[in-house]
N, C-alpha and C positions, 0 to 999 in steps of 0.2 A: 452502622445503619446506612444512611443516605450516602455518606462519603464514599464508602467502599463501592457502592453501585455506580456512582458517577465516575469514580476512578476507573472501574472496569470498562465503562462505556467509552471514556476518553482513550483508554489503551486500545480498545478495539478500533476506534476511529483512526488512531495513529497507525496501527498495524495495517488497516485497510489501505490507507493512503500510501504507505510504504510499499505494500504488495502491488498496488496499481502502478506506482512509479516504476518499480522494477520491471513489471510485465511490459509496460510501455517502452521502456528502454531496450529491453530484449527484443521486442517486436520491431521497433524501428531499426535496431542494430541488424537484424536479420534482413529486413527489407533493403537496407543500404549495402549489405555485403552481397546480396543476390545480384544487384545490378552490375 
């Protein structure tokens, strides 16, 4: 019931944070290598 829903939301939040972290690293990496 409620537990599965909160677990899914928690997982999505972790996944979102990891994705943003990766995207930011790649973005800054490209910026640094361009200079």
